[in-house]
C-alpha positions in Angstrom: 22.9 14.0 15.1 19.4 15.2 13.3 16.6 12.8 12.4 14.6 13.8 9.0 11.4 12.8 8.3 10.2 12.1 4.7 7.1 12.0 3.7 7.1 10.0 -0.3 5.2 8.9 -3.2 5.7 6.6 -5.4 4.6 4.2 -8.5 5.9 1.0 -7.7 5.6 -0.3 -11.1 9.4 -0.6 -11.9 10.5 -2.0 -8.4 10.8 -4.8 -5.8 9.0 -3.0 -3.9 10.5 -0.8 -0.5 12.0 -2.8 1.5 15.8 -3.7 0.7 16.4 -6.8 -1.0 19.8 -9.3 -2.1 18.0 -9.1 -6.2 16.0 -6.0 -7.9 15.8 -2.4 -7.3 13.6 -1.1 -4.6 12.7 2.3 -3.2 14.5 2.0 0.1 17.7 1.4 -2.0 16.9 4.4 -4.6 16.0 6.9 -1.8 19.1 5.9 0.9 21.6 5.8 -2.2 20.5 9.1 -3.3 20.4 11.1 0.0 23.8 9.2 0.6 25.3 11.5 -2.1 24.0 14.8 -1.0 25.1 14.5 2.5 28.0 12.5 1.8 27.7 9.8 4.6 26.0 6.0 5.4 22.8 7.0 6.3 20.0 4.1 7.3 16.6 4.9 5.8 13.6 3.3 8.0 9.9 2.9 6.4 6.6 2.6 7.8 5.1 0.1 5.6 7.1 -2.5 3.2 5.1 -2.3 0.4 5.2 -5.3 -1.8 7.0 -5.3 -5.9 4.7 -3.4 -8.1 2.5 -1.6 -5.1 2.3 2.5 -5.2 2.2 4.6 -2.1 0.6 8.4 -2.2 1.5 8.6 1.4 4.9 6.5 2.3 6.9 7.8 5.7 10.7 7.2 6.2 13.3 8.7 8.8 16.8 8.6 8.7 19.5 10.2 10.6 22.2 12.6 9.4 25.2 15.1 10.6 24.5 17.4 7.6 23.8 21.6 8.2 22.0 21.4 5.4 17.9 22.4 6.0 15.5 19.7 6.1 13.6 21.9 2.8 17.3 21.8 1.3 17.4 18.0 1.4 14.3 17.7 -0.3 14.7 19.8 -3.1 18.0 17.9 -3.5 16.7 14.9 -3.2 13.6 15.9 -5.8 16.3 16.9 -8.1 18.5 13.6 -8.2 15.5 10.7 -7.6 13.8 9.2 -10.8 10.6 10.8 -11.7 7.9 7.9 -10.0 9.8 8.6 -6.7 9.1 12.0 -5.1 9.9 13.7 -2.0 6.4 15.5 -0.7 7.6 16.9 2.6 10.8 16.8 4.8 10.7 17.8 8.2 13.5 17.9 11.2 12.1 14.8 13.5 12.0 15.3 17.3 12.1 12.7 20.3 12.1 9.2 19.1 9.4 8.6 16.8 9.7 5.5 14.7 8.0 5.3 11.5 6.6 2.0 11.6 6.3 1.4 15.6 4.8 4.5 16.3 2.0 4.1 13.2 -1.4 4.0 14.8 -3.2 2.8 11.8 -2.2 2.5 7.7 -4.6 3.0 5.0 -4.5 1.3 1.9 -6.5 1.7 -1.4 -7.4 -0.7 -4.0 -8.2 0.3 -7.5 -10.6 -2.5 -10.0 -10.9 -1.3 -13.5 -14.5 -3.5 -14.6 -15.0 -5.1 -18.7 -13.9 -3.0 -21.4 -14.4 0.7 -19.6 -11.6 2.9 -18.7 -8.9 5.1 -19.4 -5.5 3.4 -21.1 -3.7 5.8 -18.3 -5.0 3.5 -15.5 -3.7 0.2 -16.7 -0.5 0.3 -14.9 -2.5 1.2 -11.5 -5.8 -1.1 -11.4 -6.6 -4.7 -11.4 -8.6 -5.2 -14.7 -11.7 -7.7 -14.8 -13.4 -8.5 -17.4 -16.5 -9.3 -15.9 -19.4 -7.5 -14.3 -18.9 -8.1 -10.3 -22.2 -8.0 -7.5 -20.8 -5.3 -5.8 -23.8 -5.7 -2.9 -22.2 -9.0 -2.1 -19.1 -8.1 -2.0 -19.8 -5.0 0.5 -21.7 -7.6 2.8 -18.4 -9.6 2.4 -16.6 -6.8 3.4 -18.3 -5.9 6.3 -17.2 -9.7 8.0 -13.5 -8.1 8.2 -14.2 -5.6 10.5 -13.0 -5.7 14.1 -10.4 -7.6 15.6 -9.6 -11.0 13.8 -7.5 -13.8 13.6 -6.0 -13.1 9.5 -3.9 -16.2 9.2 -6.1 -17.4 6.1 -5.3 -13.8 4.5 -1.0 -13.9 4.9 0.9 -14.4 2.6 3.7 -17.0 2.2 6.9 -15.8 4.0 5.2 -12.9 6.4 7.2 -13.6 9.2 4.9 -11.8 11.5 4.6 -13.4 15.3 1.0 -13.0 15.5 -1.6 -12.8 12.4 -4.0 -10.8 14.8 -5.0 -7.9 13.5 -7.7 -5.4 13.3 -9.9 -3.5 10.6 -11.1 -0.5 11.9 -12.9 0.7 8.6 -13.4 -1.4 5.4 -15.7 0.1 2.4 -15.9 -0.2 -1.2 -16.8 2.6 -3.3 -18.7 2.4 -7.4 -16.5 5.4 -9.6 -17.8 5.6 -13.2 -14.9 8.8 -13.2 -11.3 9.0 -12.1 -9.3 12.1 -11.7 -5.6 12.3 -13.5 -4.2 15.1 -14.4 -7.1 17.7 -13.5 -8.9 16.0 -16.6 -11.8 13.4 -16.0 -11.5 9.6 -17.2 -14.4 8.2 -17.5 -14.8 4.5 -16.9 -16.3 1.8 -14.0 -13.7 1.5 -11.3 -14.5 0.1 -7.8 -12.2 1.2 -5.2 -12.0 -0.7 -2.0 -10.5 1.1 1.1 -8.9 -0.6 3.9 -7.8 0.8 7.5 -6.0 -1.3 9.8 -3.4 -1.1 13.1 -1.3 -3.0 10.7 -1.2 -5.6 7.9 -0.1 -8.8 6.9 2.4 -9.7 4.1 -0.2 -9.5 1.0 -3.2 -9.3 3.7 -4.7 -6.5 2.0 -4.5 -8.2 -1.5 -5.8 -11.6 -0.3 -9.2 -9.6 0.4 -9.4 -7.9 -2.5 -9.1 -11.1 -4.0 -11.5 -12.7 -1.9 -13.9 -10.3 -2.4 -13.3 -10.1 -6.2 -14.3 -13.8 -5.7 -17.2 -13.2 -3.6 -18.0 -10.5 -6.9 -17.8 -13.0 -9.3 -20.1 -15.8 -7.4 -17.6 -18.2 -6.6 -17.8 -17.4 -3.0 -20.6 -16.6 -0.7 -20.6 -13.4 1.7 -21.5 -15.7 4.4 -18.3 -18.3 3.7 -16.0 -14.9 5.3 -16.2 -15.9 8.4 -15.9 -19.7 8.1 -12.5 -18.4 6.1 -11.3 -16.2 8.9 -11.9 -19.0 11.4 -10.2 -21.8 9.2 -7.0 -20.1 9.5 -6.2 -21.7 6.4 -4.7 -19.5 3.4 -5.9 -22.4 1.0 -9.7 -21.3 1.1 -9.5 -17.8 0.8 -9.3 -16.3 -2.7 -6.3 -15.3 -4.8 -3.9 -12.9 -4.4 -4.9 -9.5 -6.3 -2.4 -8.2 -8.6 0.2 -5.6 -7.1 -0.5 -2.6 -9.5 -3.8 -1.9 -8.2 -2.7 -1.4 -4.8 -1.7 1.8 -3.4 -0.7 3.0 0.7 -2.6 5.9 0.9 -1.8 7.7 4.6 -0.2 6.4 7.7 -1.4 8.1 10.8 0.2 8.8 14.2 
């Protein structure tokens, strides 16, 4: 048996997330079924991150085992020929040793895009959270700093999370104010905020709940100084709302 490692990107708009579910089409299902149609065998596809419904990925990592003699490059080309256009295999290689895409991950990087007021290209409407008011980015940056380090993120855990512990370590979190985004070799002017965060692992909806809370700070509904108390409370009801999935991207998994 061989182990094949895939690097994928996908537009998650039309899917119920990465992981197989009882209802709805998922990325994992589509990719697994496509692999099976090529190799003629039942396979198990394991991904690095269980991205939610509507969330996108630029650097999802997945592994499967196969008896196929097709080279990794041939498998990549065959997959891209059969997969929907909103799912692409960026690379494929033979995976050696006991590598596990989720358990061996050292940290993951997510990026969230906000589009402010009426400014921004129509092409980004499905990849951003449209905020119709101005935001105090200085207050948001101050609030973001409180999330750094090893902390209990129970107040930012989504319902249905099955994690055994809510302790996580955010190594970096930052905000960038942008007046242009590059898209298909073109520059699209507008008013955007990019929120980037890296952590050793994320709880269910954790990244989106942090973004929703930062937006509440930017709107003046929460103070930046309230973040430590929210963390200490472990109470989801006093943190901000869950940001929509459209603006969230799994950018990279580090090993």
